[in-house]
C-alpha positions as CSV (number, residue, x, y, z in Angstrom):
1,X,-7.1,33.3,10.7
2,X,-10.6,35.0,10.8
3,X,-11.3,37.4,7.7
4,X,-14.6,39.3,7.9
5,X,-15.8,40.2,5.1
6,X,-17.7,43.4,5.4
7,X,-19.5,45.8,3.0
8,X,-17.8,48.0,1.3
9,X,-15.3,45.0,0.2
10,X,-17.7,43.6,-1.3
11,X,-19.1,46.0,-3.0
12,X,-17.6,44.7,-6.2
13,X,-19.0,41.4,-5.8
14,X,-22.5,40.0,-6.6
15,X,-24.5,38.6,-4.3
16,X,-26.8,36.4,-5.8
17,X,-24.4,33.9,-7.4
18,X,-22.2,31.3,-5.8
19,X,-18.6,32.6,-3.8
20,X,-16.0,31.1,-3.0
21,X,-13.6,30.9,0.3
22,X,-10.1,29.3,0.3
23,X,-7.3,28.7,3.0
24,X,-4.2,27.7,2.0
25,X,-0.4,28.3,3.4
26,X,1.5,30.6,2.2
27,X,5.0,28.2,2.2
28,X,6.9,31.3,1.1
29,X,7.2,32.9,4.5
30,X,9.3,31.7,7.6
31,X,5.5,31.3,9.4
32,X,2.1,30.0,9.0
33,X,0.4,32.8,6.5
34,X,-4.1,32.1,5.6
35,X,-5.4,33.6,3.0
36,X,-9.1,33.6,2.9
37,X,-10.0,34.2,-0.7
38,X,-13.6,34.9,-2.2
39,X,-14.7,34.5,-5.8
40,X,-17.0,34.6,-8.1
41,X,-16.7,31.6,-10.2
42,X,-19.2,32.8,-13.1
43,X,-17.2,36.1,-14.0
44,X,-15.5,35.1,-17.1
45,X,-12.3,36.3,-15.3
46,X,-12.2,35.7,-11.6
47,X,-12.2,38.2,-9.2
48,X,-13.1,38.1,-5.4
49,X,-10.9,39.4,-2.4
50,X,-8.2,38.0,-0.4
51,X,-6.8,39.0,3.0
52,X,-3.5,38.5,5.4
53,X,-3.3,37.4,8.5
54,X,-0.5,39.5,8.8
55,X,-1.5,42.7,7.6
56,X,-5.5,41.7,7.8
57,X,-5.4,44.7,4.4
58,X,-7.9,43.7,1.8
59,X,-6.7,43.1,-1.8
60,X,-9.1,42.9,-5.2
61,X,-7.9,40.4,-6.7
62,X,-8.6,38.6,-10.4
63,X,-8.1,35.4,-11.8
64,X,-6.6,34.9,-15.2
65,X,-7.3,31.2,-15.1
66,X,-10.5,30.3,-16.5
67,X,-10.8,27.3,-14.0
68,X,-10.8,27.8,-10.7
69,X,-7.6,26.5,-9.7
70,X,-5.9,26.1,-6.0
71,X,-2.1,25.8,-5.0
72,X,-1.1,22.0,-4.3
73,X,-1.8,22.9,-0.7
74,X,-5.3,24.5,-0.3
75,X,-8.0,23.6,1.4
76,X,-10.9,25.3,0.4
77,X,-15.1,26.0,0.8
78,X,-17.6,26.6,-1.3
79,X,-20.7,28.6,-0.9
80,X,-23.9,28.4,-2.6
81,X,-26.2,30.8,-3.7
82,X,-29.2,29.0,-2.0
83,X,-27.9,30.1,1.8
84,X,-29.8,33.9,0.8
85,X,-33.2,31.7,1.1
86,X,-32.3,31.4,4.5
87,X,-32.1,34.8,5.5
88,X,-35.3,36.9,6.3
89,X,-36.4,40.2,4.9
90,X,-34.8,43.0,6.1
91,X,-30.9,40.9,7.0
92,X,-29.7,40.5,3.5
93,X,-27.0,43.7,4.7
94,X,-25.6,40.6,7.6
95,X,-24.9,38.5,3.9
96,X,-21.8,41.1,3.8
97,X,-20.8,40.3,7.4
98,X,-20.2,36.7,6.7
99,X,-17.2,35.2,9.2
100,X,-14.8,32.8,7.8
101,X,-12.6,31.0,10.2
102,X,-9.1,28.6,9.9
103,X,-7.8,27.3,12.8
104,X,-4.8,25.4,13.0
105,X,-2.3,25.0,16.3
106,X,-4.2,27.4,18.4
107,X,-5.6,27.1,22.0
108,X,-9.1,26.7,19.8
109,X,-8.5,24.0,18.0
110,X,-6.3,22.2,20.8
111,X,-9.2,22.0,22.5
112,X,-11.8,20.8,19.9
113,X,-8.8,18.2,18.9
114,X,-8.0,16.9,23.0
115,X,-11.8,16.2,22.5
116,X,-12.5,13.5,20.4
117,X,-14.4,10.3,21.1
118,X,-12.0,7.1,19.8
119,X,-8.4,7.0,20.9
120,X,-8.0,5.9,17.1
121,X,-9.4,9.3,16.0
122,X,-7.7,12.0,15.2
123,X,-8.6,15.5,13.0
124,X,-5.9,16.1,10.9
125,X,-7.0,19.2,8.4
126,X,-7.5,22.8,9.5
127,X,-10.6,23.7,10.9
128,X,-12.6,25.4,8.5
129,X,-15.5,27.8,9.6
130,X,-17.9,29.9,7.6
131,X,-21.0,32.0,9.3
132,X,-23.2,34.3,9.7
133,X,-23.6,36.0,12.9
134,X,-26.5,35.4,14.9
135,X,-28.0,33.4,12.2
136,X,-28.2,29.8,12.5
137,X,-27.9,27.9,9.5
138,X,-29.3,24.0,8.5
139,X,-30.9,22.7,5.8
140,X,-29.0,24.2,2.8
141,X,-30.6,23.0,-0.3
142,X,-27.0,22.9,-1.6
143,X,-24.4,21.5,0.2
144,X,-21.7,23.6,2.0
145,X,-18.9,21.9,-0.7
146,X,-15.6,21.3,2.1
147,X,-12.3,20.2,0.2
148,X,-9.6,19.3,1.6
149,X,-6.1,18.9,0.5
150,X,-4.2,15.1,1.7
151,X,-0.4,15.6,0.2
152,X,2.0,14.8,2.9
153,X,-1.3,13.0,5.7
154,X,-0.9,9.4,6.7
155,X,-3.6,8.1,7.8
156,X,-6.6,6.1,6.3
157,X,-10.8,6.0,6.4
158,X,-11.4,10.0,6.0
159,X,-14.5,11.1,7.5
160,X,-16.1,14.8,7.2
161,X,-17.5,15.8,10.6
162,X,-18.4,19.5,12.5
163,X,-18.2,20.6,15.2
164,X,-21.5,20.3,17.4
165,X,-22.8,22.0,20.3
166,X,-25.8,21.4,20.0
167,X,-27.2,22.5,23.4
168,X,-28.1,19.9,26.2
169,X,-24.6,17.7,25.0
170,X,-21.3,18.0,25.6
171,X,-19.4,19.3,22.4
172,X,-18.0,17.0,20.2
173,X,-17.4,16.2,16.7
174,X,-20.6,14.6,14.3
175,X,-21.3,13.8,11.4
176,X,-24.4,14.6,11.6
177,X,-25.6,16.7,7.8
178,X,-22.3,15.7,6.6
179,X,-21.4,13.2,4.0
180,X,-17.8,12.9,2.5
181,X,-18.2,13.1,-1.8
182,X,-15.3,12.9,-3.0
183,X,-12.3,10.4,-1.7
184,X,-9.2,10.6,-3.8
185,X,-5.9,8.8,-1.5
186,X,-3.4,10.7,-1.5
187,X,-4.6,13.4,-3.1
188,X,-8.0,14.9,-1.8
189,X,-11.3,14.8,-0.2
190,X,-14.7,16.1,-0.5
191,X,-16.8,16.7,1.9
192,X,-20.5,18.5,1.5
193,X,-22.7,19.9,4.7
194,X,-26.1,21.2,5.0
195,X,-24.9,23.6,7.0
196,X,-23.0,26.1,8.6
197,X,-20.2,25.3,11.7
198,X,-16.8,24.4,11.5
199,X,-15.9,21.5,9.9
200,X,-12.7,19.9,9.5
201,X,-11.9,16.2,8.3
202,X,-11.7,13.2,10.4
203,X,-8.6,10.7,9.6
204,X,-9.8,7.3,11.3
205,X,-6.5,4.9,11.9
206,X,-7.6,1.0,11.4
207,X,-5.1,-0.5,13.3
208,X,-6.7,-4.1,13.8
209,X,-6.8,-4.8,10.6
210,X,-3.6,-3.3,9.6
211,X,-2.1,-6.1,13.0
212,X,-3.9,-8.6,10.5
213,X,-1.5,-7.7,7.3
214,X,1.0,-7.5,9.8
215,X,0.3,-11.3,11.0
216,X,-0.2,-12.7,7.8
217,X,2.9,-11.2,6.3
218,X,4.7,-12.1,8.9
219,X,3.8,-15.9,8.8
220,X,4.2,-15.8,4.9
221,X,7.9,-14.4,5.5
222,X,8.5,-17.1,8.0
223,X,7.7,-20.2,6.0
224,X,9.4,-18.7,2.3
225,X,12.9,-18.7,5.2
226,X,12.4,-22.2,6.1
227,X,11.3,-23.2,2.2
228,X,14.7,-21.4,1.5
229,X,16.9,-23.2,5.0
230,X,14.9,-26.0,3.7
231,X,16.1,-26.6,-0.1
232,X,19.5,-24.7,0.8
233,X,20.3,-27.5,3.3
234,X,20.5,-30.9,1.3
235,X,22.8,-31.2,-0.8
236,X,20.5,-33.6,-3.8
237,X,18.4,-30.7,-3.8
238,X,21.3,-27.9,-3.8
239,X,22.3,-29.1,-7.5
240,X,18.9,-29.6,-9.1
241,X,18.0,-26.2,-11.0
242,X,14.3,-26.4,-10.1
243,X,15.4,-25.5,-6.4
244,X,18.0,-22.9,-7.8
245,X,15.0,-21.5,-9.2
246,X,12.6,-22.1,-6.1
247,X,15.0,-20.7,-3.9
248,X,15.7,-17.6,-5.9
249,X,11.9,-16.6,-6.4
250,X,11.3,-17.2,-2.5
251,X,14.1,-14.4,-1.9
252,X,12.1,-12.4,-3.4
253,X,9.2,-13.3,-2.1
254,X,10.2,-13.2,1.6
255,X,12.3,-9.6,1.3
256,X,8.9,-7.9,-0.7
257,X,6.9,-8.9,2.6
258,X,9.6,-8.0,4.5
259,X,9.9,-4.4,3.4
260,X,6.1,-4.6,3.6
261,X,5.6,-5.5,6.8
262,X,8.7,-2.8,8.1
263,X,8.5,0.2,5.6
264,X,5.1,0.0,5.8
265,X,5.3,1.7,10.0
266,X,4.2,4.7,10.4
267,X,8.2,5.3,11.7
268,X,9.1,5.1,7.8
269,X,6.0,6.7,6.1
270,X,6.8,10.0,7.5
271,X,9.9,10.6,6.1
272,X,9.9,10.9,2.5
273,X,13.5,9.5,1.3
274,X,12.6,6.7,3.6
275,X,8.8,6.8,2.2
276,X,10.3,6.6,-1.5
277,X,12.9,3.9,-0.7
278,X,10.8,1.1,0.4
279,X,8.3,2.5,-2.4
280,X,10.6,1.8,-4.9
281,X,11.9,-1.3,-3.2
282,X,8.7,-3.0,-3.3
283,X,8.4,-1.9,-6.8
284,X,11.5,-4.0,-7.6
285,X,11.1,-7.0,-5.3
286,X,7.5,-7.8,-7.1
287,X,9.0,-7.4,-10.8
288,X,11.8,-9.9,-10.1
289,X,8.9,-12.3,-8.1
290,X,7.3,-12.4,-11.6
291,X,10.4,-12.5,-12.9
292,X,11.5,-15.8,-11.4
293,X,8.2,-17.4,-11.9
294,X,8.6,-16.7,-15.4
295,X,11.9,-18.4,-15.1
296,X,10.9,-21.6,-13.2
297,X,7.6,-21.5,-16.6
298,X,10.3,-20.9,-19.1
299,X,12.5,-24.0,-17.3
300,X,9.9,-26.6,-17.3
301,X,9.7,-26.0,-21.2
302,X,12.8,-25.8,-21.8
303,X,12.7,-29.7,-19.7
304,X,10.3,-31.2,-21.4
305,X,11.9,-30.3,-24.7
306,X,15.1,-32.3,-23.5
307,X,17.5,-29.1,-23.9
308,X,21.4,-30.6,-24.0
309,X,22.6,-29.7,-20.6
310,X,25.0,-27.1,-22.2
311,X,22.0,-25.5,-21.9
312,X,20.9,-25.8,-18.9
313,X,24.0,-24.7,-17.5
314,X,24.4,-21.5,-18.7
315,X,20.7,-21.0,-18.2
316,X,20.4,-19.8,-15.1
317,X,23.1,-17.3,-15.2
318,X,21.3,-15.9,-17.7
319,X,18.1,-16.1,-15.8
320,X,19.4,-14.2,-13.2
321,X,21.0,-11.9,-14.8
322,X,17.4,-10.8,-16.5
323,X,15.2,-11.9,-13.8
324,X,17.6,-9.3,-11.0
325,X,18.3,-7.0,-13.7
326,X,15.7,-5.8,-16.3
327,X,13.5,-4.6,-12.6
328,X,16.7,-2.8,-12.0
329,X,16.3,-0.7,-14.7
330,X,12.5,-0.3,-14.6
331,X,12.8,1.3,-11.1
332,X,15.9,3.0,-12.3
333,X,14.3,5.1,-15.0
334,X,11.0,5.8,-12.3
335,X,12.8,7.1,-10.4
336,X,15.1,9.0,-12.7
337,X,12.2,10.9,-14.4
338,X,10.2,12.5,-11.7
339,X,12.5,11.9,-8.8
340,X,9.4,13.5,-6.3
341,X,6.0,12.5,-7.8
342,X,6.1,9.2,-8.8
343,X,7.0,7.2,-5.7
344,X,4.8,9.0,-3.1
345,X,3.1,8.3,0.2
346,X,-0.9,7.4,-0.1
347,X,-2.3,7.5,3.5
348,X,-0.3,4.8,5.5
349,X,1.1,3.7,2.1
350,X,4.0,3.8,0.2
351,X,3.7,3.9,-3.2
352,X,3.6,4.2,-6.8
353,X,2.0,6.7,-8.5
354,X,-1.0,6.7,-10.6
355,X,0.9,7.2,-14.2
356,X,3.9,5.1,-13.1
357,X,2.0,2.5,-11.4
358,X,0.1,1.4,-14.9
359,X,3.5,2.6,-16.6
360,X,6.0,0.7,-14.5
361,X,4.0,-1.6,-13.0
362,X,0.9,-3.0,-14.1
363,X,2.3,-2.9,-17.9
364,X,5.4,-5.2,-17.6
365,X,2.9,-7.3,-15.6
366,X,0.7,-7.1,-18.6
367,X,3.8,-8.3,-21.3
368,X,4.9,-10.9,-18.3
369,X,1.4,-12.7,-18.0
370,X,0.8,-13.1,-21.8
371,X,4.4,-14.8,-21.7
372,X,3.6,-16.9,-18.8
373,X,0.0,-17.6,-20.8
374,X,1.8,-18.7,-24.1
375,X,4.7,-20.9,-22.2
376,X,2.2,-21.9,-20.6
377,X,0.4,-22.9,-23.5
378,X,3.9,-25.1,-24.5
379,X,3.9,-26.7,-21.6
380,X,0.2,-28.0,-22.0
381,X,0.7,-29.5,-25.3
382,X,4.5,-30.6,-24.2
383,X,2.1,-32.1,-21.0
384,X,-0.5,-33.9,-23.4
385,X,2.2,-35.3,-25.5
386,X,4.5,-37.0,-23.6
387,X,5.2,-40.2,-23.2
388,X,5.2,-42.3,-19.9
389,X,9.0,-43.8,-20.6
390,X,10.6,-40.4,-21.7
391,X,13.3,-38.8,-19.1
392,X,10.9,-36.5,-17.9
393,X,8.6,-38.5,-15.8
394,X,5.3,-37.2,-16.6
395,X,4.1,-36.7,-12.6
396,X,6.8,-34.5,-11.6
397,X,6.3,-32.8,-15.1
398,X,2.6,-31.8,-14.3
399,X,3.5,-31.2,-10.3
400,X,6.4,-28.3,-11.7
401,X,3.5,-26.8,-13.6
402,X,0.6,-26.7,-11.0
403,X,3.1,-25.5,-8.6
404,X,4.2,-22.9,-10.3
405,X,0.2,-21.9,-11.1
406,X,-0.4,-22.5,-7.5
407,X,2.0,-19.5,-6.4
408,X,1.5,-17.0,-9.5
409,X,-2.3,-17.3,-8.7
410,X,-1.7,-16.9,-4.8
411,X,0.7,-14.0,-5.8
412,X,-1.7,-12.1,-8.4
413,X,-4.6,-12.4,-5.9
414,X,-2.5,-11.0,-3.2
415,X,-0.8,-7.8,-4.5
416,X,-4.2,-7.1,-6.6
417,X,-5.9,-6.4,-3.3
418,X,-2.6,-5.1,-1.8
419,X,-3.7,-3.1,-4.7
420,X,-7.1,-2.5,-4.1
421,X,-6.7,-2.2,-0.4
422,X,-5.8,2.0,-1.1
423,X,-9.0,2.6,-1.3
424,X,-12.2,3.8,0.7
425,X,-13.0,-0.2,0.8
426,X,-9.6,-1.0,2.4
427,X,-11.0,-3.0,4.9
428,X,-12.4,-6.0,3.0
429,X,-9.0,-5.7,1.0
430,X,-6.8,-5.6,3.4
431,X,-7.8,-8.6,5.1
432,X,-8.5,-10.5,1.9
433,X,-4.6,-9.8,1.1
434,X,-3.5,-11.0,4.8
435,X,-5.2,-14.0,3.7
436,X,-4.2,-14.9,0.9
437,X,-0.7,-13.3,1.3
438,X,-1.0,-16.0,4.6
439,X,-1.8,-18.8,2.2
440,X,0.7,-18.1,0.0
441,X,3.7,-18.3,2.4
442,X,2.4,-21.8,3.4
443,X,1.6,-23.3,-0.2
444,X,5.0,-22.8,-0.9
445,X,6.7,-24.2,1.8
446,X,3.8,-26.9,2.1
447,X,4.4,-28.2,-2.4
448,X,7.8,-28.3,-2.6
449,X,9.3,-29.1,0.8
450,X,6.7,-31.8,1.8
451,X,4.8,-32.5,-1.8
452,X,7.0,-33.3,-4.3
453,X,8.5,-35.5,-5.4
454,X,12.0,-34.4,-5.1
455,X,11.6,-33.4,-1.8
456,X,9.8,-36.8,-0.5
457,X,13.3,-38.1,-1.9
458,X,15.7,-36.3,-0.2
459,X,13.8,-36.7,3.0
460,X,13.4,-40.3,2.6
461,X,17.3,-41.0,2.1
462,X,18.3,-39.0,4.6
463,X,15.7,-40.4,7.3
464,X,17.2,-44.3,5.8
465,X,20.8,-43.4,5.7
466,X,20.9,-41.6,9.3
467,X,18.8,-44.9,10.5
468,X,22.3,-47.2,8.4
469,X,24.3,-44.7,10.2
470,X,22.8,-45.8,13.6
471,X,23.5,-49.3,12.6
472,X,26.4,-49.4,11.7
473,X,27.7,-47.0,14.7
474,X,25.1,-50.2,17.0
475,X,27.2,-52.5,15.0
476,X,30.5,-51.0,14.8
477,X,30.3,-50.5,18.9
478,X,28.5,-54.5,19.3
479,X,31.8,-55.7,17.9
480,X,33.6,-53.5,19.8
481,X,32.1,-54.3,23.2
482,X,32.7,-58.3,21.5
483,X,36.2,-58.1,21.3
484,X,36.7,-56.8,24.3
485,X,34.6,-59.3,26.5
486,X,36.8,-62.2,24.7
487,X,39.8,-59.7,25.2
488,X,39.6,-59.6,28.4
489,X,38.5,-63.4,28.9
490,X,41.6,-64.5,27.5
491,X,44.1,-62.2,30.1
492,X,41.9,-64.1,33.1
493,X,42.6,-67.5,31.3
494,X,46.4,-66.0,31.4
495,X,47.1,-65.3,34.4
496,X,44.9,-67.7,36.1
């Protein structure tokens, strides 16, 4: 769309003030309709001009709102009055012939898009342009502000660029004179540029760092599954309450990793329904993982207090209902309150929007953390009071506490880093998330399958039992062989 604001249409506005040109898609139309709006925000009631690409008619408009507001799907460009200082004497009339462009899915846009220099860099916005015929505007005192809406965008790392057609070099996207002044993931990007030209938003997909994140999740998932298989395979471990809780915790952690690994790919994040499902499932299994950690902490305390076996047997049933059910209630309420906006896509990630992130995740996590600290305090008090001749051995008690502390610290570190990875410094946090998530899976496997006394005893018992079985089989075979030899000798003697 090309809209030229002529002298007649500008007569109601004051060129010495600050004007805004806005472009957006009118979603009420069956096909894309782009508008340009020139505003004077310093008026009590904003007034300006609107142009329709179909009719090319200019209409005077007024905005009764006191603040400059645009539709959610809008992009806009803001021009400061310092622009006038670049007009020579006698050229003021050219201000009224300023031209605005909004280019999308046309021949020129496709040509520009094909000329990008790197395969992993793409233009994810309209090309917005503002120019004055036959005048080159550079080195502005107050920069041109271009705002881009990021709703439904899937790429990461925004970068403000302009179309550089400098003599002596091939046309290309360049960042010279443009900076990213504000970035709100999943919402908007503000670009500041000191010249007039064609502007766009370039998104760089960090494929390598996402590959590292996927590898970390995959390896962690494998170790967690191996831990479940190990504790389910041995009868002596299956009947232990500690192993039952650990299996539930590992299942929850493993499913979280699996959903993150499979659900954060482009084929899922580009579909709104699938993206909401992925975000809700990750939310649910993160909450269940925290709940099962609390169950283990509470069970250590109950075991230390030597609670009756009847209470111990009912503990698992009650814990299962609470650990699997409470997160389900939280997620269901989050979906029911605002199905459309509570689970959204932020860059390439499906996740909670700002308000439910704090109310439905951070707040419950804080409550669980306070609960765990309180129970840990009781556990450590029992640990200090514990005598060597009590039913619960001191070594076992210390091992269980250290184990759950290790899992909780690694889990918290990994997913806190995952939350931070949604921002501009996502490379560092994503890498650290991959490392801590990998360490979490490895820690669970080696600590609970190799290091702890219960598992070592089971392994040694199985090895010893297998040796005894082999010994008995060998003895039986030897006895059988000896009996056959004696029988053969007797038969031979009888024949002779």
